[in-house]
C-alpha positions as CSV (number, residue, x, y, z in Angstrom):
1,M,1.8,-10.4,-7.8
2,G,-1.3,-11.0,-5.7
3,I,-3.9,-11.2,-8.4
4,T,-1.9,-13.5,-10.6
5,K,-0.8,-15.6,-7.5
6,L,2.8,-15.3,-8.7
7,A,3.8,-14.1,-5.2
8,D,3.2,-17.4,-3.6
9,K,5.1,-19.2,-6.4
10,F,7.9,-16.6,-6.2
11,V,8.3,-17.0,-2.4
12,H,8.6,-20.7,-2.6
13,A,10.7,-20.8,-5.8
14,V,13.4,-18.4,-4.6
15,P,16.5,-20.2,-3.2
16,D,16.9,-20.2,0.5
17,S,20.3,-18.5,0.2
18,V,18.6,-15.5,-1.6
19,K,15.9,-15.4,1.1
20,G,18.6,-15.4,3.7
21,G,20.5,-12.7,1.9
22,I,17.5,-10.4,1.8
23,L,16.8,-10.9,5.5
24,L,20.4,-10.6,6.6
25,A,20.7,-7.2,4.8
26,A,18.0,-5.8,7.1
27,P,20.1,-5.9,10.4
28,V,23.1,-4.4,8.5
29,T,21.1,-1.6,7.0
30,V,19.2,-0.9,10.2
31,M,22.3,-0.7,12.4
32,A,24.2,1.4,9.8
33,G,21.3,3.8,9.8
34,Q,21.0,4.0,13.6
35,L,24.7,4.2,14.3
36,G,25.6,6.4,11.3
37,E,25.8,10.2,11.1
38,G,22.5,11.7,12.3
39,G,21.2,8.3,13.6
40,N,19.1,8.1,16.7
41,M,21.7,6.2,18.6
42,H,23.7,9.4,18.8
43,K,20.7,11.3,20.1
44,Y,19.2,8.8,22.5
45,P,21.8,6.1,23.1
46,L,20.9,5.1,26.7
47,A,17.2,5.2,26.1
48,I,17.4,3.1,23.0
49,V,19.7,0.5,24.6
50,A,17.5,0.2,27.6
51,G,14.3,-0.3,25.5
52,V,15.9,-2.7,23.0
53,G,17.6,-4.6,25.8
54,L,14.4,-5.3,27.7
55,L,12.5,-6.1,24.5
56,I,15.0,-8.8,23.3
57,L,15.3,-10.1,26.9
58,I,11.6,-10.8,27.2
59,S,11.5,-12.1,23.7
60,F,14.6,-14.3,23.4
61,S,16.0,-15.1,26.8
62,D,15.5,-18.7,28.0
63,K,16.3,-17.8,31.6
64,Y,13.7,-15.0,31.5
65,Q,11.1,-17.4,30.2
66,E,11.9,-19.8,33.0
67,K,11.7,-17.1,35.7
68,R,8.4,-15.6,34.5
69,K,6.7,-18.9,35.3
70,T,7.2,-18.2,39.0
71,N,7.3,-14.4,39.0
72,K,4.0,-12.6,38.3
73,F,5.7,-9.3,37.6
74,L,8.1,-10.7,35.0
75,D,5.2,-12.5,33.4
76,L,3.2,-9.3,33.2
77,V,6.1,-7.5,31.5
78,A,6.4,-10.2,28.9
79,R,2.7,-10.4,28.2
80,Y,2.4,-6.7,27.2
81,G,5.2,-7.0,24.6
82,N,6.4,-3.5,23.5
83,L,4.7,-1.5,26.3
84,F,7.2,-2.0,29.1
85,P,10.3,-1.6,26.9
86,Y,8.9,1.8,25.7
87,L,8.2,2.9,29.2
88,L,11.7,1.8,30.4
89,A,13.2,3.7,27.5
90,M,11.2,6.8,28.4
91,I,12.2,6.6,32.1
92,V,15.9,6.2,31.3
93,G,15.7,8.9,28.7
94,L,14.2,11.3,31.2
95,L,16.7,10.4,33.9
96,V,19.8,11.0,31.8
97,G,18.3,14.1,30.0
98,E,18.0,12.5,26.5
99,L,14.2,13.1,26.4
100,D,12.0,16.0,27.2
101,A,9.4,15.6,30.0
102,P,6.1,14.4,28.5
103,G,3.1,16.7,28.5
104,L,-0.5,15.6,29.1
105,E,-3.2,17.3,27.1
106,I,-6.5,16.7,28.9
107,G,-8.8,19.2,27.3
108,T,-9.7,17.0,24.3
109,F,-10.0,13.3,24.6
110,I,-10.4,12.2,21.0
111,R,-9.2,14.1,18.0
112,L,-10.3,13.0,14.6
113,P,-8.1,13.6,11.5
114,H,-8.7,16.7,9.5
115,F,-10.0,14.8,6.5
116,R,-10.7,18.0,4.4
117,E,-7.2,19.3,4.8
118,V,-5.8,15.8,4.0
119,I,-7.8,15.5,0.8
120,D,-6.8,19.0,-0.3
121,Q,-3.1,18.8,0.5
122,V,-1.9,15.2,-0.1
123,S,-4.5,13.3,-2.1
124,I,-4.7,13.1,-5.9
125,F,-7.9,15.0,-5.7
126,G,-6.0,18.0,-4.3
127,V,-2.6,17.8,-5.9
128,G,-3.5,16.0,-9.1
129,I,-2.3,12.7,-10.6
130,P,1.5,12.4,-11.2
131,P,2.7,12.3,-14.8
132,V,3.6,9.0,-16.3
133,S,7.3,10.0,-16.3
134,M,7.2,10.0,-12.5
135,F,6.0,6.4,-12.4
136,V,8.8,5.4,-14.8
137,K,11.4,7.2,-12.6
138,A,10.0,5.4,-9.5
139,L,10.3,1.9,-11.0
140,P,13.8,1.2,-9.5
141,L,12.6,2.4,-6.1
142,A,9.5,0.3,-6.5
143,L,11.8,-2.8,-7.0
144,V,13.7,-1.9,-3.8
145,C,10.4,-1.5,-1.9
146,Y,9.1,-4.9,-3.1
147,L,12.3,-6.6,-2.2
148,I,12.0,-5.3,1.3
149,A,8.3,-6.4,1.3
150,F,9.4,-9.8,0.1
151,G,11.6,-10.1,3.2
152,D,8.5,-9.2,5.3
153,F,6.5,-11.9,3.6
154,V,9.2,-14.5,4.3
155,T,9.5,-13.4,7.9
156,T,5.7,-13.5,8.4
157,E,5.5,-17.0,6.9
158,T,8.2,-18.2,9.3
159,L,6.6,-16.7,12.4
160,V,3.2,-18.0,11.5
161,T,4.5,-21.4,10.8
162,E,6.3,-21.5,14.2
163,A,3.0,-20.4,15.9
164,R,1.1,-23.1,14.0
165,Q,3.5,-25.8,15.0
166,A,3.1,-24.9,18.7
167,R,-0.7,-25.4,18.8
168,D,-3.2,-27.6,16.9
169,D,-6.4,-26.1,18.1
170,E,-6.6,-23.4,15.4
171,Y,-5.9,-23.6,11.6
172,I,-3.7,-20.7,10.5
173,D,-3.4,-20.3,6.8
174,F,-0.7,-18.0,5.4
175,N,-0.8,-17.3,1.7
176,S,1.8,-14.9,0.1
177,S,-0.4,-14.1,-2.9
178,R,-3.3,-13.1,-0.6
179,S,-1.0,-11.0,1.5
180,N,0.3,-9.3,-1.6
181,L,-3.2,-8.6,-2.7
182,V,-4.3,-7.2,0.7
183,S,-1.2,-5.0,1.0
184,G,-1.6,-3.8,-2.6
185,L,-5.2,-2.8,-2.2
186,R,-4.5,-1.0,1.0
187,N,-1.6,0.9,-0.5
188,L,-3.6,1.7,-3.6
189,I,-6.3,3.3,-1.4
190,L,-3.8,5.2,0.6
191,S,-2.0,6.4,-2.5
192,I,-5.2,8.0,-3.7
193,I,-6.3,9.5,-0.4
194,A,-3.3,10.0,1.9
195,P,0.0,8.2,1.0
196,F,2.2,7.5,4.0
197,P,5.2,5.2,3.0
198,P,6.3,4.4,6.6
199,L,3.2,2.3,7.2
200,S,2.9,0.8,3.7
201,G,4.8,-2.4,4.5
202,P,3.1,-5.7,5.0
203,L,4.5,-6.5,8.5
204,W,5.0,-5.0,11.8
205,V,7.7,-7.3,13.2
206,G,7.5,-6.2,16.8
207,M,3.8,-6.8,17.0
208,T,3.9,-10.1,15.1
209,V,6.6,-11.5,17.3
210,S,5.0,-10.4,20.6
211,V,1.6,-11.8,19.6
212,S,2.9,-15.1,18.2
213,M,5.0,-15.7,21.3
214,R,2.1,-15.1,23.6
215,Y,-0.1,-17.3,21.3
216,R,2.4,-20.2,21.8
217,E,1.9,-20.1,25.5
218,G,-1.5,-21.8,25.1
219,K,-5.2,-21.1,24.8
220,K,-5.4,-19.5,28.2
221,A,-2.9,-16.8,27.2
222,M,-4.5,-16.2,23.7
223,K,-7.5,-18.0,22.2
224,S,-6.8,-17.0,18.6
225,L,-3.7,-15.7,16.7
226,L,-5.9,-13.6,14.4
227,G,-7.9,-12.3,17.4
228,G,-4.6,-11.4,19.2
229,M,-3.3,-9.5,16.2
230,S,-6.7,-7.8,15.6
231,S,-7.0,-6.6,19.2
232,F,-3.4,-5.3,19.1
233,R,-4.1,-3.3,16.0
234,L,-7.4,-2.1,17.3
235,A,-5.7,-0.8,20.5
236,T,-3.0,1.1,18.4
237,F,-5.7,2.5,16.1
238,L,-7.6,3.9,19.1
239,S,-4.5,5.1,20.9
240,V,-3.4,7.4,18.0
241,M,-6.8,9.2,18.3
242,I,-6.7,9.6,22.1
243,V,-5.1,12.9,22.7
244,P,-3.8,12.2,26.3
245,V,-2.0,9.0,25.1
246,V,-0.4,10.7,22.1
247,S,0.7,13.7,24.1
248,F,2.2,11.5,26.9
249,F,4.2,9.4,24.5
250,R,5.2,12.1,22.0
251,P,8.8,12.6,23.4
252,I,9.5,8.9,22.8
253,F,8.4,8.8,19.1
254,G,12.0,8.8,17.8
255,V,13.2,6.3,20.4
256,G,10.2,4.0,19.8
257,S,10.8,3.8,16.0
258,S,14.5,2.9,16.7
259,I,13.5,0.2,19.2
260,T,11.1,-1.3,16.6
261,L,13.7,-1.2,13.8
262,M,16.5,-2.7,15.9
263,F,14.2,-5.4,17.2
264,Q,13.3,-6.2,13.6
265,A,17.0,-6.4,12.9
266,F,17.4,-9.2,15.6
267,V,14.4,-11.1,14.2
268,C,15.5,-10.9,10.6
269,A,19.1,-11.9,11.5
270,R,17.8,-15.0,13.3
271,I,15.4,-16.0,10.5
272,G,17.9,-15.2,7.7
273,M,20.5,-17.5,9.3
274,D,17.9,-20.3,9.7
275,Y,17.4,-20.2,5.9
276,C,21.1,-20.9,5.3
277,K,21.4,-24.6,5.8
278,S,24.7,-25.2,4.1
279,D,28.1,-23.4,4.1
280,R,27.4,-22.5,0.4
281,D,24.1,-20.9,1.4
282,K,25.8,-18.9,4.1
283,M,28.4,-17.6,1.7
284,I,25.9,-16.6,-0.9
285,A,23.6,-15.0,1.6
286,G,26.4,-13.0,3.2
287,V,27.7,-11.6,-0.1
288,M,24.2,-10.8,-1.3
289,A,23.3,-9.1,2.0
290,A,26.5,-7.0,1.8
291,V,25.6,-5.8,-1.8
292,L,22.0,-5.0,-0.8
293,A,23.1,-3.1,2.4
294,T,26.0,-1.1,1.0
295,Q,24.7,-0.1,-2.5
296,G,23.0,3.2,-1.9
297,S,21.4,3.5,-5.4
298,A,17.9,2.6,-6.3
299,W,19.2,-0.3,-8.3
300,A,20.7,-1.9,-5.2
301,S,18.0,-4.6,-5.2
302,A,18.6,-5.4,-8.8
303,W,22.3,-5.8,-8.2
304,A,21.7,-7.9,-5.1
305,L,19.2,-10.2,-6.9
306,A,21.7,-10.6,-9.7
307,V,24.5,-11.5,-7.3
308,G,22.2,-13.9,-5.4
309,F,20.7,-15.8,-8.3
310,G,24.0,-15.6,-10.3
311,L,26.0,-17.3,-7.5
312,N,23.3,-20.0,-7.1
313,I,23.4,-20.8,-10.8
314,F,27.2,-20.5,-11.0
315,L,27.8,-22.8,-8.0
316,S,25.1,-25.2,-9.2
317,N,23.2,-24.7,-6.0
318,W,19.8,-24.0,-7.6
319,N,17.8,-25.9,-10.2
320,P,14.2,-24.6,-10.5
321,F,13.2,-27.5,-12.7
322,E,14.4,-30.0,-10.1
323,K,12.4,-28.2,-7.5
324,K,9.3,-28.3,-9.6
325,A,9.8,-32.0,-10.1
326,E,10.1,-32.5,-6.3
327,Q,6.9,-30.6,-5.8
328,K,5.0,-32.7,-8.5
329,E,6.3,-35.9,-6.8
330,N,5.1,-34.7,-3.4
331,S,1.7,-33.7,-4.7
332,K,1.3,-37.2,-6.3
333,S,2.2,-38.9,-3.0
């Protein structure tokens, strides 16, 4: 999709109701997983609620944004994005007994990965190349993964566009095909050396929202959006190698993942609804999201896409040729 540049065309050709349906399925799926049997909300309810509550407060509350202008502590909390919500979740979890007390390993400061063991145990050089039949069986799952990734690309484009509209001192270019290409190359390298599906997606919503919100505060808060994202990622890269940091935050790993997922649910719900301009778009998106979220099979994405595109065509809500004509007219003008 990246090499052929079909990704960019695909993102812009898909009806808004289908985009909305894909994004609205995320909060339903996330909340069902967190609240369902074995979900983290049953293990760490108060810690997760405290962390998510603070994170959405500093991200979406208008009153909080007004008060932080005159309160240095509130401003400090908002500036550091996910850090204080994670700390609050840990404190609450410790007080109510949901989390174990953190340990602090001081003997070793930096621990590098055991590359030899990784190569021997999980890389294709150690376990061999999977047979063709496994790739064939994985095709439905691959479609599901790409549909989720498509939602991430749409979310990224929206967040970057909002950041770009807030400031005119930096040119920010988002290209879906390039993002597909970068993500594909990264995942290809990982699949050969050390495949790790949880980090194979194109977007970390919590980081992107935190950085873009701070970027919109002006050049004094953040000079460059790319610089802000790079420094954030560099900090996390170093943190996972620093043993005292990892040992201290180890008890909150499960809570932290839930906070990230639930925050993503809030963001996707907001952006998904923004895509639904008309009542017909809302209806199609809602039905499509329900199909995508409730169908547990690997073919769920195929059914959801069929429902979304089918309803658009059936209700005469989508005409790709008319859209192409509008684009040609705009390019001429």
